[in-house]
N, C-alpha and C positions, 0 to 999 in steps of 0.2 A: 330418576326417582330412587331414593334410598329408604327402604323400610327395614327397621330392625326390631328384633324381638326384645322385650324387656319384662322380666319377672320381678314384680314388687309385692311385698306383703301388705296385708291389711294394716298391720302395725305401721309400716313406713308411710302408707298413704294417709292414715289418720293422724300422723304427727303433724301438729301445727294446724289441725282442722279448725276453720272458722266459717260460720255461715252468717253473713251480714245482710240478709234480705236483698235489696236491689244493688247494694255495693258488691255483691259477689260472694263466691264460695271458694276457699283455697284450702289446699292440704299438701301432703308430701313435703313437709318442713317449709311451707311457703313457696315451694318451687312449681306447684301445679295449680293452674286456674281450673277448678272443677266446674265452676260456672262463672264466666267473666261478668264483670260489672254491667248491670242494666240488660243483660240478656234475659229473655223471658224465663220464668221459673217453671219447669215441668214438675208436675206433682203426681207422684205414683199413688195409685189407690193403695190402701192399707194392705190388701191381700197381695198385691204385687211386691210391695216393699218387704213384707214379712217372708215372702217366698225366697227373696234374695238372701235373707239372712239364714233361712232354713237350709238353702243349698250349701252355704258355706259351713254351717254347723255339721252337715252330714259329709263334708269333704268332697262333695260333687263339683264338677267343673262349671263355672260361669262361662257365658259366651265371651269371646275375645273383646277386648276394649281397644279403642284407638285414641292416640294422643298426637298432638302437633308438637314438634320440636321447633321452638322459636329461635334457637341459636345460642351459642355459648354466652353471648354478651347480655343475655336477658335475665340472668340470675342476680340475686342480691336484693336488698331492701329498696334501693332506689329505682331500679329498672323493672321491677315486677317479676312474676314467675317466669320460669323458662318454658314450661310445658302448659299446654291447654288441652282439656278433654274434648274430643270431637264426638266420640260415641261411647256411652257407658256412663253418662252423667248421673242418671238416677240410681244406677246400681252402686256407684261410688258414694253418692250422697246417703243412700240407705244404709250402707255399711258404717259409714262415718257417724251417722246420727245414732245408730244402734250402740256403737262403742261409746259414743258420748253420753248415752243414757237418756235419749229423748223419747224412746218408746220401748214397749215390751213385745216380746214374741212368745206366744203360748204362755202368757202371764209371767214371763221371766224377763227382767231387765238384764243388761249385760253385767251390771254389778251384783246381781243375784246368783250368777253362775259360779260354780266351783272354779278354782283357779286353773285347773288343767283344761277346762272347757274354754275359759277365757283365752288361755295361751294358744289353744287349737285355732280359735278364730283369728287372733292377732297374727299367727304364723301362716295363715292361709295365703297361698300365692296367687296373685291376679296375673293373667296373661294379657300383655299389652303389646300392640303394634305401635311403634313410633315412626312417624313419617317425616322425611326431609326431602327437599327437592325444589324445583322451580315453582313459581306461583301457579303457572298453568297446570303442571303436573299434580300438584296438591289439590287443586280444584277438581280436576278430573277423577282423582282417586277418592276424594271425599264424596263426590256425587255417586260413585259406585257403591261405597259402603253405606251410604245414608239411605237404607232401604227398609229399615224396620223401626218399630217404636215410634217415637215423636220425631217426625222428619224435621230436619233443619231447613230453614228457608235458604234461598240462594244468597241472601245478604248475610245470613249467619255463617254460611260457609266462607264467604269472602272475608268476614271479620276474622275468622280463624287464620286464614292464609296471610292476611296483611296486618296481623296483630302488631301493635306498636303504639307509641304515644299519640299518633294522630287518630287512630281508631278509638282509643280509650277516650280521648277528648271529644271526639265526634258523638260518641254514645252519650256523653254527658248532656249535650244539646238536644239530641234527637231520639234517644232510646229509653229514657227513664219515664216511668209513669208520671204525668204532670210536668214533663220537661218543657223547656223554653219553646221548642218547636211545636209541641202539642198546644201550648197556650196561644201561640201566635197564628198557627196555621191549621188548627183543627177544622175550620169551616171549609178548607180547601183540599185537604188530603184525606184519603180513605185508608182504612187499616188501623193498625194499633202501633204506637210507638215501641212498645216492648217487644213486638215481633220484628223489629228493624225495618218496618215498611216506610216510616217517615224518613229514616236515614237513607234507605235505598232510593227513594224518590229524589231527595236532595242531591245525592251523588250523581244520579243519572242525568239530572238537569245540568249540574255543574260540568260534568264530563262532556255533555253535548255542546255546551257553550265554548269548550276549548277543543272540540273536534276529537275527543278521546273516547275510548270505551270505559265503562265503569271500572273494569280491572286495571286498565292503564292509568286512570285518574288515581285510584287508590294506591297503585304501586309507586306512582311518582310522589304521592304525599305521605307514604307510610311512615317515614322517620321524621316528619315535621313535628315540632314540639307541641303544637296546638292545631285545632281545626277552626280557628277563628275565621279564616278565609271562607270556608264553606258556610259557616253561620252567617257571615255578612252577606254572601251571595243569596242565601235563602231568605234573609230579611228583605233584600232588595226585590226579590220576586214577589213576595207577599205584599209589600208596600205598593208596588206597581199595580198589582190586581186591585187593591183597595182604592187606589186613586182613579183607575180607569173605569172600574165597575164598582162603585161605592155601595150599591145595595146588595147585601149578602143574601143569596138564595141557596136552597138545598142543591139545586142543579149544578152549582159551582164545585161541589165536593168531588174530588177524585180526577179532575181534569189535569192534563199535563201542562200546568201553568208555567213551569220553568221553560219548556220548549217554546211556548208562545212568547214568553218574556225575551228569550234569546233572539227570536226572530222579529219582534215588534217592540221591544222595550225602549228603543231610541226614537220611535215615531212621535212627531209633534202634531199630527193632524187628528189625534184621538180626543174627541170632546166628550167628557164623561156625561154631560147632560144630554147630548144627542144620542149617545150610545144607550143611555138608560131608557130613553123613549123607544128606541128600536127593540131593546130587550123585552120591554113590556108588551109591544106589539107582537113580537114573535112568540113569546110565551103563551099569549092568548090565541094564536093562530092554530086552528085545529088541524090544518094541513101539516104543521111541523110535528112530526111524531117523536123526534129525538130532541127533547128540550135542552139537554146539556150541550148540544152541538151549537146552540145559538151563539155562544161566546166565540168559538172558533170561527164560525161563519162570518161574524161582524168584523173579525180581524183579517181573515183571509179571503172572504168571498166565495169559499168552497161550498156550494149548495149541497153537496152529497152528505155532509156531516149532519144535516137536518133530517135526512130520511123523509123527504116530502111524501105525504100519503098518496099512494097509487090508486088508480081507478079500479073498482072491483070488477069482477067478471061480467056481471050483469050489464053494467054501463058500457064496458068494452064490447060486448056482444051487440048491444043496441046500436052503438056507433058503426060497427062493422055492417050490420044489415042496412043501416041508413045509407051507407057509402056503397052498398052492393059489392063489398069486397075490393073496392078499387082504392089504391093509395092516392091521395090527393096531390102528392108531390111528383111522383114519376108517372102516374096514370096507368100503372100495371095492375092486374088482378092477382090476388093472393088468397090462399086459404087463411081461415081465422088464426090457425096456429102459427102462421108465418108472419103475423103482424103484431104490433105492439101499441098499447094505449098511450096517447101523448096529450099534453095540454095544448090546446089551440093557442090560447094566450098563455105564455110561460108564467109559472108561479112567480118568478122574480119580477114580472111586470104587472102583477096583481091578479093573474089568473087563478081561479079556484079549481079544486078537484070536485067539480060538479058535472052532471051528465051533458049539459049544454056546451061545456068546454072540452069535451073529449072527442078526439078523432083517432083513427087507426092508421098507422103508418107501417110500411114494410120495414123490416129490420135495417136495411141499408140506409134508407132515408131517415129513419129515426136516429141512427147513429151519426149521420152527417149533421143533422139539425142539432143534436146534442154537442157535437164538436164545435159548432159555430157559437155555442153559448146561448 
């Protein structure tokens, strides 16, 4: 890891400043991404914003800022800015907006100030740490410094590390308010696109399909010219869900659909009509306490994802007294606390969580019965 100190003036940072809403914020003569395209926009309260300007007016030190060095090849109009602000985004925006005349502090706009006070602000030096290193080193470092103010999400940190044409194009699909991924997959994804949660989900699913980590997948595609492959994969996932489970329900939102698609997307035995009937039955089953688990259960048969309702203590105690503390499988006597309530007729075979279907088994017998399915 290489970390170098850089002192830049407010004048230098404000040169070429442009704030274009979701298209991003740039400065430093076009060499600095103050806020990359489609990254969520943090908004300082007026009092915080004004205090940043007052600190500079008084010549007092601001906290250190952190930039990412994307490399020598990232400068120029065609390849985009070389640097990206990792920490210090709102302080930088506050200063640039004030110099740009967007707001006043103590009833004075920048252009109202005497020339010497304007020069004092423009000549103020910002203390910046610039980070260079391997991807894993930068991620570790970014997580350490990301401890105050508006914390960046893990995906926002990754976007900084793997900045390049692929990430920029991926944000176009997955990170903009009203983006294509939001339009197509809003009923299946939780979170907000602007917080990079849609992008993170899509990358994690695609990485799983290739047996890679999220970081490994992003590193492999960092210099790809477009993210068309990721977008095509995401569309395939959503179209598969819509085909297999055509009735959209609120319980579908936030499931790991990509992982289910990776494991079951090529199956030919999935009948949407039959599945819809089972979904309706299970949604109405009062013993199923975790309704979102219905979809995974129908694909995998894993009953645990349904969180089948357990017998309450009263029913368990009644069964224990009825059995006089004897386990019906091994025939041994146990204390109440050493036994577990069990469905006589398993739930998967139509057994309900009712007193007449409750028996008490010792822990070993209950474990063996569960293992047999």
